[in-house]
C-alpha angles and dihedrals in degrees: 000000000000096000142048113204114211139175125203132215100019104256118187090239090066084076101033100040112016104035098059091053095045097043091049089055093041091239112155118224143175129222120203111205133195098227103207088051089052089052090057099027083229134140139273114265096252090057092066090053096044097044094048102041094043092048117105087224090072112075095170140002125216111192109180095182089060092039087231137126121193131196111215103193098123140032090251092054091048093050092047092050094044094050092049094049094044090050089051095052091047093054105038136075121276094253091056092045092053091048093053092049091048091053092049093046092051090056095042093053133212096274094053091043092053091048093048093048091052090057098049106056091149088067095057119112122233126252126239087258088057091048091049091051091050089052090049088054090055104266120139113231117212135173126269093178127272100278103015086262119174106237099218129141094272090072120092119246089244091055092047091051091048094049092049103036104032092050091053092047091052094051091048089050093052103031107019102244143034118184104159141055133196118201112234112242080001108186117133094267091054096056120072126204093249092057091048091053093048093046091052089056096046105036136044090226137001128198137212133181104248099146092235132116117256118266130194086235092061113116109247090236092059111037116168125250133175128220109240115243116240091229119069092219090053090048090054089050091050093052093045092053092048092048 
């Protein structure tokens, strides 16, 4: 009763890998899904950037909407380019994000895209049938926006409303209820006041990764979470510090 275990994005392996372990141990958990990605069983926006720019098939990247050209002849150049483009799509409005991804995909090509996608099965998003099966197993399904959009102050009010409300409506349509929301990339800098106000009107509780322990004084639209460390010793240290 001291912890709530949550998973973001809605990857297929939440059902295939995580759920059997958790259900067997009777550990409750919540999965936050990006609903438009579930519709298409697609990928989160950063995946398209990472998988293309880090691919040996890409020798350069010309991104007119960013007014940037990148040479990709070494690992260092690829990492520099990837970090800059990922940072751009996490801090700009949805329309600009979609344009950048379109420009990268046009250069990467359908053959390279198909090959890359076949190698990264762990990145694939679940279907509504998968989400329904998770719910049947006892998981709570919450919203993580429509497109995994970062709800910062560069987004229009209409886009914020769509990401928050339409995603909830879609989960209710498919699964019957949706009470909770998790902000994508949800540290404090990635959540604007307008999105907090909207979330408070639509959801019972919303969550953001602040790295702090939960307090009774937390606003219900901005409840703290921590990102779990990859190393078990580090996780124990995290929890000890929070306690």
